[in-house]
C-alpha positions as CSV (number, residue, x, y, z in Angstrom):
1,M,74.9,161.2,49.1
2,R,74.1,164.3,47.0
3,I,71.2,166.4,48.0
4,S,69.4,166.6,44.7
5,G,68.9,164.8,41.4
6,N,68.3,161.4,43.0
7,T,65.4,158.9,42.6
8,I,64.7,157.8,46.1
9,F,62.6,155.0,47.5
10,I,61.6,155.2,51.2
11,P,59.9,152.2,52.6
12,G,58.1,153.1,55.9
13,S,57.4,156.7,54.9
14,T,53.6,157.2,55.4
15,S,54.1,159.1,58.7
16,G,56.6,160.5,61.1
17,I,60.2,160.9,60.1
18,G,59.8,159.0,56.9
19,L,57.1,161.2,55.4
20,A,58.7,164.4,56.6
21,L,62.0,163.4,55.1
22,A,60.3,162.3,51.9
23,L,58.7,165.8,51.5
24,A,61.9,167.6,52.4
25,L,63.9,165.6,49.8
26,Q,61.3,166.1,47.2
27,A,61.5,169.9,47.8
28,K,65.3,169.6,47.2
29,G,64.8,168.4,43.6
30,N,64.6,164.6,44.0
31,T,62.1,162.1,42.7
32,V,60.7,160.4,45.8
33,I,58.6,157.2,46.1
34,V,57.0,156.6,49.5
35,G,56.3,153.0,50.7
36,G,53.9,151.7,53.2
37,R,51.4,148.9,54.0
38,R,48.1,150.8,53.8
39,T,47.0,151.6,50.3
40,E,44.4,154.2,51.5
41,Q,47.2,156.1,53.3
42,L,49.4,156.0,50.2
43,D,46.5,157.3,48.1
44,K,45.9,160.1,50.6
45,I,49.6,161.2,50.6
46,T,49.9,161.2,46.8
47,A,46.7,163.2,46.5
48,E,47.9,165.8,49.0
49,H,51.5,166.0,47.7
50,P,51.6,166.0,43.9
51,G,54.7,164.5,42.4
52,L,55.3,161.9,45.1
53,G,55.2,158.3,43.9
54,A,53.8,155.5,46.1
55,V,54.3,151.7,46.3
56,R,52.6,149.3,48.7
57,I,55.1,147.4,50.7
58,D,55.1,145.4,54.0
59,T,58.8,145.1,55.0
60,T,58.0,142.1,57.3
61,D,56.8,140.1,54.3
62,P,59.5,138.8,51.9
63,V,57.0,138.4,49.0
64,S,55.8,141.9,49.5
65,I,59.4,143.2,49.3
66,E,60.1,141.3,46.1
67,R,56.9,142.6,44.5
68,A,57.5,146.2,45.6
69,A,61.1,146.1,44.3
70,E,59.9,144.8,40.9
71,Q,57.3,147.6,40.7
72,V,59.7,150.4,41.8
73,L,62.4,149.3,39.4
74,A,59.9,149.0,36.5
75,D,58.4,152.4,37.2
76,Y,61.6,154.2,38.3
77,P,64.6,152.6,36.5
78,D,66.8,155.5,37.5
79,L,66.4,154.6,41.2
80,N,69.7,155.3,43.0
81,V,68.8,155.7,46.7
82,V,66.9,153.5,49.1
83,I,66.3,154.8,52.6
84,M,65.2,152.0,54.9
85,M,62.9,153.9,57.3
86,A,60.4,151.2,58.3
87,G,60.7,150.4,62.0
88,I,58.8,149.6,65.2
89,M,59.6,150.1,68.9
90,K,58.0,148.3,71.8
91,I,58.4,148.5,75.6
92,E,59.2,145.0,77.0
93,D,59.6,143.3,80.3
94,W,62.0,140.4,80.0
95,H,61.3,138.8,83.4
96,R,58.9,136.4,81.7
97,P,58.9,135.2,78.1
98,A,55.2,135.5,77.8
99,T,55.5,139.2,78.2
100,F,58.2,139.9,75.6
101,L,58.8,137.0,73.1
102,E,56.2,138.0,70.5
103,S,57.2,141.6,70.8
104,A,60.9,140.9,70.4
105,E,60.3,138.7,67.3
106,A,58.2,141.5,65.7
107,V,60.9,144.1,66.4
108,I,63.6,142.0,64.9
109,A,61.5,141.0,61.9
110,T,60.8,144.7,61.1
111,N,64.0,146.4,62.1
112,V,66.6,143.9,61.1
113,L,65.2,141.3,58.7
114,G,63.3,144.1,56.8
115,P,66.4,146.1,55.9
116,I,68.4,142.9,55.1
117,R,65.7,141.8,52.6
118,L,65.4,145.3,51.1
119,I,69.1,145.4,50.5
120,A,68.9,142.0,48.9
121,A,66.1,143.2,46.6
122,F,67.9,146.3,45.4
123,I,71.6,145.7,45.7
124,E,72.2,144.4,42.2
125,H,70.4,147.3,40.6
126,L,72.2,149.9,42.8
127,Q,75.5,148.5,41.8
128,R,74.7,149.2,38.1
129,Q,74.0,152.9,38.9
130,A,76.9,155.4,38.5
131,D,76.2,156.9,41.9
132,S,74.0,155.2,44.4
133,T,73.3,155.1,48.2
134,I,71.8,152.8,50.8
135,V,70.6,154.7,53.8
136,T,70.2,152.6,56.9
137,V,68.4,154.0,60.0
138,S,69.7,153.1,63.4
139,S,69.2,155.1,66.6
140,G,71.1,156.7,69.4
141,L,70.0,153.6,71.3
142,A,72.4,151.6,69.2
143,F,75.1,153.2,71.4
144,A,73.4,153.5,74.8
145,P,70.6,151.3,75.9
146,L,67.1,152.3,77.1
147,K,66.1,149.9,79.8
148,V,62.5,149.3,78.6
149,T,63.3,148.6,75.0
150,P,65.8,145.7,74.9
151,S,64.9,144.3,71.4
152,Y,64.8,147.8,69.8
153,N,68.2,148.6,71.2
154,A,69.7,145.3,70.0
155,A,68.1,145.7,66.5
156,K,69.5,149.2,66.1
157,A,73.0,148.1,67.3
158,A,72.8,145.3,64.6
159,I,71.9,147.9,61.9
160,H,74.9,150.0,63.0
161,M,77.3,147.1,62.6
162,L,75.6,145.9,59.4
163,S,76.1,149.4,58.0
164,E,79.8,149.5,59.0
165,T,80.4,146.1,57.4
166,L,78.5,146.7,54.2
167,R,80.5,150.0,53.7
168,L,83.7,147.9,53.7
169,Q,82.3,145.2,51.4
170,L,80.8,147.6,48.9
171,A,83.8,149.9,48.8
172,D,84.7,148.4,45.4
173,T,81.3,149.4,43.9
174,S,79.4,152.6,43.2
175,V,77.2,152.1,46.3
176,K,77.7,154.3,49.3
177,V,76.3,153.2,52.7
178,V,75.1,156.0,55.0
179,E,73.7,155.5,58.5
180,L,71.0,157.9,59.8
181,V,71.2,158.0,63.6
182,P,68.1,159.7,65.1
183,P,67.7,160.7,68.7
184,A,64.3,160.7,70.3
185,V,62.0,162.5,67.8
186,R,58.4,163.7,68.3
187,T,56.7,161.0,66.4
188,G,54.2,158.2,67.2
189,L,56.9,155.6,67.6
190,L,55.8,155.1,71.2
191,P,52.7,156.2,73.0
192,G,53.2,159.8,74.2
193,Q,56.4,160.4,72.3
194,E,54.7,162.9,70.0
195,D,54.4,165.3,73.0
196,S,57.5,164.3,74.9
197,E,59.6,167.3,76.0
198,F,62.7,165.1,75.8
199,A,62.1,164.3,72.1
200,M,63.4,166.6,69.3
201,P,60.7,168.3,67.3
202,L,60.2,166.5,64.0
203,G,60.6,169.6,61.8
204,E,63.8,170.6,63.5
205,F,65.2,167.0,63.1
206,V,64.4,166.8,59.4
207,D,65.7,170.3,58.7
208,E,69.0,169.4,60.4
209,V,69.3,166.1,58.5
210,V,68.7,167.8,55.1
211,E,71.3,170.4,56.0
212,L,73.8,167.7,56.9
213,I,73.3,165.8,53.7
214,E,73.8,169.1,51.8
215,T,76.9,170.2,53.6
216,E,78.5,166.8,54.3
217,P,77.7,164.7,51.3
218,D,80.5,162.2,51.9
219,A,79.6,161.6,55.6
220,H,79.2,157.9,56.7
221,E,76.8,158.8,59.5
222,I,74.1,161.5,59.6
223,L,74.3,162.8,63.2
224,V,72.2,165.7,64.4
225,E,73.8,167.5,67.3
226,R,71.3,166.2,69.7
227,V,72.2,162.5,69.2
228,K,75.9,163.0,69.8
229,F,75.4,162.7,73.6
230,L,74.4,159.0,73.1
231,R,76.6,158.3,70.1
232,Y,79.9,159.3,71.6
233,G,79.5,158.4,75.3
234,E,81.9,155.5,75.2
235,A,84.5,157.5,73.2
236,R,84.2,160.4,75.7
237,G,84.6,158.0,78.6
238,D,81.3,158.9,80.2
239,Y,79.2,155.9,79.0
240,D,77.9,155.0,82.4
241,K,76.7,158.6,83.0
242,V,75.0,158.6,79.6
243,V,73.1,155.4,80.3
244,A,72.1,156.6,83.8
245,T,70.9,160.0,82.4
246,L,69.0,158.3,79.5
247,N,67.2,155.9,81.8
248,A,66.4,158.6,84.4
249,A,65.1,161.1,82.0
250,D,62.4,159.6,79.8
251,P,61.0,156.0,79.6
252,H,59.7,156.8,76.1
253,G,62.9,158.2,74.6
254,K,64.1,156.7,71.3
């Protein structure tokens, strides 16, 4: 993925990593469209940040995705990058279904079905572009599980393998598939995470991501240094230690 000259749609970018990345990519010379469910929040963002586009989208709703895709492609026919940032994370106790089933279904709907439906909505258009990119968003927890977030771990592992497979299938097209793999970042993903000493400061994370895109435009994964402890535990042979350390350190880690 090149660092500038793109037209980028980022569903799930009205706060946290999504908004910070949208602003950073806009500053690098890209046309950026933010997406989110709340119209008033989108209006506020575009008023505060001239030049940003905005489209309402609920990534749990197939109809909303179809309508948003139609609007984005009508207003921004040069679209060549979609970054699938929308996601939720929930703490779950799987001893009793009454305590986790609804939560698990919501996590899968947002974090797995959402990206799949987004890809379906944009893939034909992206294949017609000379140089295009799908950016999926997994997590360090795709590679080492946090005990209290079973559905989130599973969803992000699914996104990792989906990314790996789509990269193979789309190798005969103009579409690149890039996987962004965040560590715990100081956002509101879980209660208390914004102030967690174990989480990476948001500004530092986004700065490192943008630097990696700029210096490694052909990378398949965007891996900030901090996430490599989780990402490569199995390859290093210390997976059990990684899992133990992760679960002893911070119940709110991402």
